[in-house]
MARLUMKOL-905471 format. One record per residue (C-alpha): x, y, z. Coordinates in steps of 0.05 Angstrom, whole numbers, plus 5000, padded with zeros to 4 digits. Layout:
BEGIN
XYZ...
END
This chain:
BEGIN
303212950951303913620985308213641048306514221094311014371154309114911204315115051249313115471309319015801343316015911412316716621437319516891371316917601370319018151321316418771355311019001403303719011382300219681393296919451457303119121486303719641542296619551569298919071624306219291631307819981601315119781591313019241542311719761488319219691473318918931469322718661408325117951418328917891353331618601350334218601421337117901412341018131351343318761385345518391448349417881408353018421369354518821433357318221471361017861415362518421365359717941313352917861280348417291300348916851238342016631215343016481141336916041130332116521164335317091125334316731059327016631079326017381087326517501162330218151148324718391102319518361157324218591212329619041181336219001219343419131199345318411216339818101173339618041097334818581074331518151021330017411015333916980966328716420964321616400935318216600999311916991018314117391079310017791128308117851201301917681241298317971301296517451353288917461347287717271419288417641486295017661523301017251500300316501512303015871480296615471486292116021461297116181406297215471379289715371384288616031347293715841295290215181282283615551270280215661338277016321355280316511421278517251419273117161473277116771524276917131591283017371629281417271704284917181770282816581813280917071868275117311824272116611819273616281886266216161901264915781836271315381841270515161913263215001903264914551843270414201881266014071942260413811897265413321868267013071939273413451953275213822016277414542006280515102046284315742032291715762047292816262103286916672078290116772010286016681945289216001935285315351946288214751982284414131959284413512003290313802041295213651984293313971917294114721907289415081859292515751842294116291792299616111742305316591757309316431694304216701646301117401645296417511704289717171693291516771631292016081663290615721729294415121757292914511800299614301831301813751878307913361900308012681866310812341927304512521964299212521910298712091847298312511784291512211767288712551829291913221809288713141741281912991772282213641812284314021750278513751710273513981762276714681761276614671685269114551686267915251716274215631696273416201645280916231628284615941569288015371607287814991671294414621678295313991721302413971747305713431789313013421808318313311861319313941903324914151949320014202007312614302024309114701969306315242014313415472026314015661952307516051947308416791931304617391905305217541831303418121787296418401782294018131849295417401831297716881882300716211864306115691869313015921845313815291804321115411782323215571854319714941880324614491843319314171799323114331735329914101758328413481801325913031746319412641739315213251720308113091696303913611661297213611626294014231594286414281598284214801549277915211543272314831506273814821431271014491370277314121351273913841290274414541260281914601272287314451221290013781249283113451255280713741188287013491154286612801185279312721163281412881092286612331092292712751108298012431151298812891212304912911258305313361319312213491347314813801411310014201453305014171395304213441412302113631483297114181468293814041401288013551392287913041336286112321349289412091285296012451293302812141306305512491368312812631381313313031446320113331461323313941493330513881469331214281405335513751371330113231385324513691359328313831295330213101288322912871294320813401244326013181194324312451204316912591191318512941125323612421104318711851117313512191074318712301021319911551016312511441005311411161076307011471128303011901081295511881084290911601029291412250991299012270997299212931034302913061099302113591154307513681207306514191263312714281306314214721366321214931387320315071461327315231484327215931455321316071500324815771560330916221546326216821545323216621612330216561640332117241611338116901579339617211511345816781501341816141508336316431463341516591409344615891414337815561406335916011348342415821312340415091320333515251292336715601233341014981219334814541224331114981173337014921126336414161132328914181120329014601057332114061011326513581032321014061011322114170937315514000902311314590879305914440929310514360989310714911041315215071100311915591145316215911199312516311251311716431327306116421378307917061417314217421439318917291497324117841497330217571536332518281552325918591575327218511649321618031669320117301658313417361623311517301550311417941510305518131465309018201398307818091324310817451298314017301231310416901177315516631127312416151076317315791030314015620964318315180918317415360845314516060858316916580809319317080861319217290933313017660956311218121014304917961053300718481088300018431163295517841183290218021235290817351270295016721275288816371250290616641181296816201182292715571194287515711141293015861091296215191106289414861098288815141028295814891011293314191031287314260986282414351043276614841045278115451089270915401112272814771149276515181202272815601253277016221242282016531195282716911130287416631077293817021067294417310996300317160952299617740902303318300938310618320914316318560959318119260941322019481002324619241069319519661107314119341150307619201112303319821107296319761135293519941066295819271040290518941083285919091025289918610983288718071034281218171032280818190957285117570948281417161000274617260967268017261003267416511005274016441044272716921101271316501162271216801231
END
């Protein structure tokens, strides 16, 4: 009857990864959590109160004067490297669920114009470049372009005004592009703009060219339609599908409902943090009443809190802090519902999004991994995980599933006790390898 909840706080980084400055040198100082705490203290003269996250050991993996240095709950606390190139929500979630995204290509549309236009013409579409720029106008209405909101070359978009083009046609164009695209995502976007889309086209970083979607009005005018088309994956070897096949009741909440594949899952899409937390609590409460659980009685809930990420994109630390306080309150409400020895609440992130860094892109940071384990004898410190895939495979084991059922990931060990509030030393990676055992190492 295990209930496993993975709560992904989108854009919740705890310090730059060693290669964070490869694209933007200034990102070597990225620290979403640390800068958020510092900013709140500087502007309010008070600490940002995060009692639940503190009790779960956040301060042990990211020491800070305004965080409790040690957990007060039976938690295994550590941090994870991303395990995929760049810093992207889609790639982060797919990796976390067990996909191997290490070989996904980062590429500008300009580098693949010939393949993209040939595929579109073969599918019966008319194509032309917009004023000679590496941006394709399809059938005079749909723009195929670099995504300017992610790091250069991570994603491509197919965008159109819904008053001119039905979303089904936008999606059809995006699917053709997806068939030849080497990038992690091709995103179909339809919305209501403040004017013709070419007026909102601009140059981005790294030689990219695309639609400035926020400036177009798509996000504020209502009626937005979005569908993410990811790189080809074997979803049967990801956690949601593997769990559903084993009789586990799977619920996907928030952005997780939009980007994770699982035919048997209950989906609860939402952006508002209160709704995301409410759907998560409802899924756990329903399981607790003996309703909604699968044949084996086990439950998996994967939830994404998106508004932290949106605050990072807006470079709005005040909004980020307010959302994080709501998340902390939601965690406090979840903990009393997960009290059986086999239950797990896993708090983590998918990348960073430092709201003080000075740009609107994700930041390549380590993320926390806080695993609440009711009934455990004591709090433990985990070594650094090499990939977010290690989170998914650890959750699989908690559900009684074989780690070999996932395409990637090494189970996190639970034998390394917390001895200090310092970040995990690389030597502790040996503990991870020994605890996982040779049979558990899937890549």
